[in-house]
N, C-alpha and C positions, 0 to 999 in steps of 0.2 A: 774424345769425350769420355769423361768418367761419370758413371751413374751409380746410384745406390739401389741394390736389389736385395731385398731380404735382409737387411743390416749388414751386407758384405759388399766392400767396395770391389767392383770389377772392371775391366777395361774392355768395352765392347769390341774393339778392334782385335783383340787377341784371346778372350775368354772362351774356353770350350763349352758348349751346351751338351749337359748331360745325355740327353737322348739323340744327339748326333744331328739334330735339325739346326736351323737358324733361330735367331732371337726376333720374335714378333714385336711389333711396337706394343701391343695391348698387353704383352707380359712385362713391360718394364715399369717398374714402381718409383716414381720419382720422390724423394725423401728430402725435405727441407732442412738443412743442416746450419746451425748459426756459427759463426766464427768469432772467437775472441782474438782482438789483435792489440798488442801493445804499442802504443805510440809513445816511444820514450821508455825509460827516462832519459837516455842519452841517444839521442836522434837527430840527425840535420834539420829536422822540420819543426823541432820543439824550440830550438834557440835557447836552450838552458835545460837544467836538470830537474825535470818534473816529468810525470808520467800520465797518460791518458790511456785508460783501458777501455777500448772500443768492442762493443758487441754488434756484430754484422750479419746482415742477411744478405749474402752475396756481397755487392759493392756498396749496399745502403746501410748507413748507421741507424741502429735502432735503440742504441742506448750507450752511454759514456759515463765514465767515473773518473774523476781527477785524484791523483796521489801527490802530495807534495812533502817536503820534508827531507829531500835528499842532499840539501846542503844547509840543514838546519845549524845555525851558529848560536841560537839563544842571546842575540845581541841586545835584547831589552834587559835580560837578567844581567848580562855583562855590564851594561850601561848603570844599573843600579849599584854597581860596586867601583863607580868611577866618579871622580870630580867632573864638574859640569863641562869644563873646556876639553877634557880627554874624550868626551863621547863623540866629538866631530868626526874623528876617524872611523867610527862605526857606522855613520850615517851614509857616507858615499859608497858603502859595500852594498847598499840596498839597489837603488837603481844606477848601476854603474855606467850606464849610456848618458846619464846627465848628472854626474855626481856633484857639480857645484850648487845646483838647486837643492840637494839634500843638505849640503853642508850649511848654506845661508839660511836655509829654512829652519835648521836647529838653532843656529846663531840668534836669529831673529826671536826664537821663542824663548831662549835664555835672556836676552836683552829685554824683551817685553816684560818677562818676569822680574828682573832685576831693576827695572825702570832706567835703563841705560839708554839715551839719546844718540843715536848714530848721525855723524855729520852727513851733510847732504852730499859732499863729493863722494864719500864711501858708499851711500845708497845707490848712486848713479853708476859707479864702478860695478857694484852688485849686479844691478840691472844688466849692464852689458854682459857680464859673465854669464848670468842665468839665462839670458836669451840666445847666447852662443850655444849653451848647453841644450837648450830647447831645440835648436836648430840641429845640433848632432844627434840628439835622440831622434828626431823625425827622419833624419837622412837614413839612419840605420834601418828604422822600421820600413819605410817606403823603398829603400833600396833592396832589401832582403825580400820585401813582398813581390818585388819584380823577379828576383831569383827563384821565388816558389812558385812563379806562373812560367818560368821558362826562359826569362829574359835576364842575361847577365850583364849586359852592356851598361845599363843605368847603374847598377850597383858599383862597378868601377868607377864610373863618373862621380859619384857622390863620396865614396870612400877617400878619393884623393882631396876633396874638399873639407872632409872631417879632419883629415891630417892637418890642415892648415889652422882649423880651430884649436887641434891639441897642441900645436906649436905656439899660440898664444897662451893656453894654459900653462905651457911649459916655462915661458918666459914669466908669467906671474908667480909661479909657485915652485918650479922644477918638476912637478908630476904631470901626467897626461891623462891617466884613466881615472884613478882614485885621487882626487885633487884635495888640496887643504889650503886654499890661498886665502881664506878669510880668518878672523878670530872674533871673539866675543868683544865687541865695540867698534867693529870696523874691518879694515883689510890689513893682512900682513904687510903688504907693500903697496906704494902708489902705483898708477898706471905709467910704467916707465916708457922712455923714448922709443925703445925697441918693440915694448909690446903695442905702442901706438902705430909704429911703423907696419907691423904685422896684421894689425887690425885694419889700417888703411888698404893694405894690399888685399885681404880678404874680402872687404866690402867692394872693392873695385871688380875683382876676379869672379866672385861666387854667382851673381844674378845671372851673366850670361849662360853659365853652366846650368843653373837651376831651370832656365827656360828651355834649355836644350833637353833636359831630363823630361820635363813636362811634354814636350813635343814628341819624345819617344813613347809616352804611356797615357797621357790622358784621353786621347781619342783614338788609341790603338784598338783596333777591332778584336784581336785576339785576347789582350788584356781586359778589355770590357766584358767580353763573353765569359771570362773566367771570374769576373769579380761583381759585375752588376746582379743584384738580387740574390747574391750568395751570403750566408751568415747574418741576415738581417735581424734586427731587433726593434721594437717601437719604443717610443719615447717613455711611454708608461711602464714597460717591462725593464728598461734600463734605469728608470728612477727607482722602481722597487728593489732592484738588485744594488742599488747604491753606485751605479756608474758615475764617474765625473771625467772631466778632461776631454780630449779629441773623441773618444768612444761615445760619450753622452752628446756632445754636441753633433756628431755624426747624425744622431737620432733626431736631431731638431730642437734640443734644449740649450739655450745661450747662455749657460752658466760658466762663468770663469772667475776663479778667486781673485785674480788681478783687478777685475772691475768690481765685482760684488763687495769685497773686503780688502781694499787696495793696501799694499804694504811696500816698503823701500821705495816710495815716491811714485809708484805707477800710476797714480792720479795725474802726474805731471804730463804723461805722454798720450798721444792720440793713435789709437788702433782699433781695429775692428775685429769682432769675434765671429769667425767663419762656422756656419752650421750647415748640416746636410738635412736630408728629408727621410730617407728610407732606413737609415742606420745600417746599411749594409757595407760590405768589404770595400767597394768603390768609393762609398761617401767617406769612410774612413780614411782612405787613401787622399781623397781630395781635400778634406778638412786638414790633414796634416801638411799638404803642399801648401795650401793657403796660410796656415799659421807659420809657416817658414818665412813667407813674405811679410807677414805682419811683425814677427820677431826682428826682421831687418829694419822695418821702420822704427821700431822701439830703439834698437842698437843706436841708428843714425841720429835720432833725436837726443838720446842720453849722451852720445859722444860729442855731438856738435854743442851741446848747452852744459858741458861737464863743468860743475861749480868749481871755483877755487876754495882753498881752505884745507884743514887737516883731513887725513883719510883714517883716523882713528878717534874714538871718543876719549874724553878726559875721565878715564875710569880705571885709575891705576890698581884697584883691587881685583880687577878682571881681566885687563888687557896687558900682555907681556910688554915690559918697557924695551926700547930699543937697547941693543947690545953695547953700543957705546956709552950709554947711560949706566948700564949694569956695571961697567967696568970703572966708571969715574965718580958715581954718585951713590951714597949709601942708601937712601931711600929707594931707589930703583933697585939695587941689589936685594934689599929686604923684600919689596914686592915681588920681584922675579922668584926669590925662593919660596915665598908663601903661595904663589900661584902654581909653580911647578910641583911642590910637594903637596898640593892640595889641602891646604890649610886654611882656605877661606870658606867659611860656613855660608850656606844659601838661606834665605829667609824662609819662614814657614808659609805655605800657601799651595795654591795649584792653578794651572793655567793650561789653555788649549790655543795654539796657533797653527795656522795652515797656510801653505803657499801653494801656487799652481805649478805642480811638477810637470815632467814631460809627459806623464800618462795620466794626470788628473790631480785631485785634491791631495796633497802630502801634509799631513798633520801630525803633530807632536803633543801629546798630553802629559804634562809634567806634574808630579805631586811631590812635594818637599816637606820633610818634617823638621827642617832647619838644620840638617846635618850637611857633610861635605858632598855627599852623593844623593841622587833622587831617591825618595822612599819608593816611588813607582814611576815608571815610564812606559808610555805605549806609543808605538809609531803607527799611524794610519797610512798604510801602503795601498796606493789604489790598485795595482794590479792583483793583490790578494782578494780584493772585493770584486772586481768585474770579472775574474777568472772563473767565479762560481756560475756565470752565465754560459760557459761553453758548451756544456751538454745540450741546454736548451737550444743553442743557435746552431748546433751541428747535426741533431737528430733529423734524419729525414734526408740528409745530404749524402753525398759520396766521401770517400777518403780524401780525394783531391780537393774537394770543396772545404773540408773540414781543415786541411792544412793552411789554405789561404786565409780562412777564417781566424784561425789561431795566429797567423802571422800578422794579420792587419790589427789584431787586439793589442799586439806588441806587449805580450807578458814577460816581464823580466823576472827570472827565477829568483834573483836577490831580493825581490819585494814579497816573495811567497812565503818565505821563512823567517820567523822572528824568534 
């Protein structure tokens, strides 16, 4: 045991006593010493590049301070130097666990601003891809939360399923993590036969795996002891901080952008909004689990009732024409050149549009002065907003509690830095 005596650290098992006697208990002076611990910026428990400076009294956290900016890319300023359609590839670098939602959210913002009407078939395909992305996002969060509580098996179960989702992405656009399968005005490609085959296989094989995962965790005594009552936040405090998404719903507030302000035909589908009660780590885990089942319901409805018709709008000023037309038709060649070279001016105005991202309300605020690029552009990243509450949620807990709290919030580093 190491004690502090007269501001000097001594080991009582070996330290000599000046007068040759023994060290009496009443002669030992205990001094409380606070410890500063850097959790991050690169650490297995932070799941991204960001830092938490924890002040600790023994194992108890008494203060916490976040530091972000380690992957700052200035993508809002970069976007203000690009034509509207070239900004898509910036958006999927925010929450890279559910990239299609970011992409389609931006495209819907531009379409709303330009007055482009997207065909029903394209809207339904977008819904399928966005809900697959939501499932993939929640699989990452809950699977890694299991790892952070000492259970590795569930993580392996779920990551195999995420691979099947990525294969569907790959069939749609050739990419897996940072996707770009849509276009302003619709989709780049239709839902191909191979994509349908892979989607059929996923819808058949995934539910049994998900049920097995829930059997491993939902009523697991060790997992519940680590998560119930840990990192809780009230509905009032969550709203004050600006929480949205699963973290807000876990606190008991049934706010979901897909229901409150439907987009991309979400009003056509039946699904429930799962809510928790205590806003703790366990509630956040359970809400995300249930949202996975609701996403499956939405996908099955959209896939079963997929409308016939075109998969892109009749908007040649903004939608890249098919390659075969570019090679054979003069008008298509002209539009292709103007779009690629960024020669199509946007109208003057401003707009805000939001979608339900994997972690909450993902919004895009666009101001245009009539040029080829936005005059100002701001992305509302849900992680950046609710990460502010982490000190309040972790003070008074231990370091192991803080880690599972941070894990259950699902802070994605790409959304912290704009």
